[in-house]
N, C-alpha and C positions, 0 to 999 in steps of 0.2 A: 469520419468524413467518407471513408470507403463504404461503410455500411449505408450511409445516407445516399450516396451515389447509386449503389445497387438498388436501393428502395425506389428511387426516382425512375431508374431504368425499368424496373418491374412494373411500376404503376403505368408507365407509358406503353409498355408491351401489352398489358392487360387492356388498357384503353383502346389501343389499336385493334386488338382481337375482337373486343366487344362491338366497337363502332363498325368494323368491317362486316361482321355478321349481321348487324342491324341494317346496314346499307344494302347488303345483298337481298334481304327480305323486302325492304322498301322498293328497291329497283325491280325485283321480281313481280311485286304487286302492280307497279306502274306499267311494266312491259305487258303483263298478262291482261290487265283490264283495259289498257288504252293503246297498246302497241306503240309506245312512245319511242321515237328514234334514239338509238343508243348514243351516238356521238353528240347529238344535240343535248341529251341529258348530261353527258360529261362536260360539255361546254357550260351549261347552267351551273354545274357543280363548281367550276372554277370561277365563274362570275360571283356566286355566293361566297366562295372562299375569299375572293378579293374584297367583297363588302365586309366579311367577317374580320379580315385583317385591318381594314380601315377603322372598324369599331375598336379593335385591340389597340391601334395606334392612338385613338382619341383617349383611351383609358390609360395611356402611358405604359402599356405592357411591353412595348419594345420601341426602339428608336429606328425609323427607316434609314437606310443607307443607300446612297446613290451608287449604282453598279454599272460597269461598262456594258453597253448593249451587246457588243460583239462577243463578250464572255458569256452572256446570258442566252444568246440566240441558239447555240447548240443544245442547251438544256431544254428550251421550249420546243425546238424542232424534234429532238429525240422523244420528248413526251408525246407529241402529236403522232410521230411514227409508231410509238408504242400503242396508242389508242387505235390507230388505223389498222395496223397489222395484227393486233390481237383480235379485232372484230373480223377481219378477213380470214384469220386462222379458224375462228369459231364457225364461220359460215361455210368453210370448205373442208373441215375436219370433223370427225366425231368428237364428243367430249373427252373420251378416253385418249384419243390421239393427241388432242390439244393439251391435256394434263401431262401426258408422258413427255412430250417434247418440251413443255414448259419447265420440267425439272432440270433441263440443260442450262437454264439461266444461271444457277449457282456455280457450276464448273466454268461457265463462260465468264462470269464475274471474276472468279479466281484467276483465270488466264489473263484477262485484261489488266487486273491490278498487279499481277506478277510481272507481266511483260512491259507495261507502259508506266506503272507508278511505283515500281520497286518495292511492292508489298511482299511480305513473306508469310507463308502458311505452313504450319507444322504437318507432318505426315498424319498425325492423329486426327487433326481437323479435316484434312482431305479425305481420310478413310471413312468419315461419317457420311459422305455422299453416297457410298455404295448401298447401305441398307435403305436410304431414302429413295434412291432411284428404283431399287428392286421393289420397295413397298408400293410406290406409285404405279409401277408396271403391273403388279399383282392386282391392284385396285382397278386398273383400266383394261385388263387382259381381254375381257369379252367385248370390249367396245373399241378396240384398236383396229382401224382400217386406214390404209395409206393411199394417198393419191399424189401425183407429182405436183400439182398446183398447190394443194393443201400443205405439202411438206415445204415448198418454197416460202409460202406466207408464214408458216409457223417458225421456220428457221430465221427468216429476216426479223420476225417479231421477237425471238429470243435475243438476237444480236442487238437490236435497238433498245429493248428493255434493259439489257445488261449495261449498255453504255449509259443509258439514262440514270440508272440507279448508282452507277459509279460516279457520274458527274454530280449527282445530288450531294454525295459525301465529299468529293474532291473540291467542289466549288465553295462549300462552307469553310474548308480549311484555306484554300487559295485566296479567297476574297475576305477572309476573316469576318464572317457573318454568322449569325445564328439561324435556326430553322425558320423563324418568323420573318427575318429580314430577307432571306433568300426567296421564300414562298411569296412574300409581298411583291417582289419584282417578277417572279416567274408566272404566277397565277393569271394576271391580266394579259401578259404576253401570250401565254398558251391559249387562253380563251379567244383572243383575237385571231391567232393562227387557225384555230379550229373553225371559227366562223368562216374563214376563207375556204377551207377544204370540205366542209360539211355538204355544200351543194353537189359535189362530185360523187358523194357516197349515199346521201339521203335525199331522195327527190322531194322538191318543195311541195308538190301536190299531196304527198302522203302526210307531210307535216301540217299542211292546212287542214287535212281531215282530222288530225288530232286536235288542233285548235278549235275547230267547229264544235267538238263534242266535249269540251272541257267544262265540267262542273267545278264549283268552289272546292269540293273535296279533293279533286285531282291537283288543283293549283297548290293547295296546302300540302299534299303529299310530295309533290315535286320540290317545293320549298324546304320541307322537312328533310328530304333526301339530300338537298344541297347543304343544309346545316350539318348533317351527319358527315357528309363528304368533307366539309371543312375540318372536322375533327380527325377524319381519316388522313387527309393530306398533311395536316400539321404534325400528326403523330408519326407518319412515314418519314417526313423530313427530319424530325427530331431523332427517331430511332437510327436512321442511316448516319446522320451527322454525329451522334454520340456513341454509336456502337460500330456498325459497318453494314454494307449492302448484303454481305453473306448472312449476318445475323438476322437482318430483315427477311431474307428469303427463308430462313429456318422458321420464322414466325409464320410465313406464308404456308409452309408445309404443315405446320401445326393447325392453322385455320382450316386447311383442306381436310385433315383428319376430324377436327371438331365438327365441321359441317356434315360429314358423312354420319358421324355418331349422333349428331343432333337430329338429322333426318330420320334415323332409325328409332331413337327414343321418343321424339316429339311427334313425328308424323307417320310412324310405322313403315318407313321406307325399307325395302328388302336389302339385306346384306348377305351375300353368299360367303362361303368359307374362305375363298381366295381373298375377298375384300377385307374380311376380318384379319386374316394373316397379313395382308398388305398394310392395314392400319397399324398393327402391332409392330411390324418391321420398320415402318416410317417413324413411328414414335420412338423406337429404339435408337434410330440414327439421330433424332432430335435431342434425346436425353444424353446420348454420348457426346454430341457437339457441345451441349451446355456444360457437361462435366469437364471436358477438356479445356474449354474457354475459362472456366472458373479456376482450374488448376494452373493454367498459364498466367492468369492475372495474379494469382497468389505467389507463384514462383517464376518470376521473369527470367531467371537464369536458365530455365529449360530451353532446349534447342529450338527456339523460335524467336524471330525478331519482333519483339512486342512494341517497338517504337512505331511500327506500322500497324494499322488496324486490319483485323481479319474477321 
């Protein structure tokens, strides 16, 4: 049974990594060729996710569960905050600064879970954050530039993202629902809230310009992006619900390294010696985290409270 459970987790992690890389490529194509509004595309992703879950419900892949609106509202609001402040951070910071501050999400999650949800994390698990942060810093060294406004947006983005990821895991336990049941409720609510805030961040005249130039190819690519987003969203909820937000963040760091390596091997992107050292250092931290988590799962008597997820 344990081997089967580990196999399922592995498959879902691989699915998330692959689908995340595919959606980055699709979105890059859409942004590059048609300057498609970012938040609007995210809203479409959640609309398609809602439709995908309706199909899954018709196929009896899950049974919907009525959830308290006031319990779900913080989840939907923090998701919208995550989208808004991530975009503002990217607009007001260099990519290097954005990536560096984003690494603070993992320690922020650990702090929130420790202080507010009585979760416990071993010293070994916490120590793996050191090589990861150093590795990302080495990758971003030549592109780090700080501005007061950019730091504010990035910091708020980290806080909101951390709260959102923690809530994804906690709500599945608190409300006794699986990833499909929770996403079935959150996806349409988040899409509705995004529709309300999009006009404040993406001018309607720019969006009309996009609509005027839409060939069938673009419609298909946007829809395909939404289908892949459905896979990404579902796998995120499943990973967080069945492992932990920290583990999901480790997957995020792995995707960051794979994206850099993929750019080098597939597209000939330049990697300097510091970036190579940064990738190696980050991967070392990820491998160490995986090793310690496996050890803790095998030997629950080790000094860590394994009744709580980390």
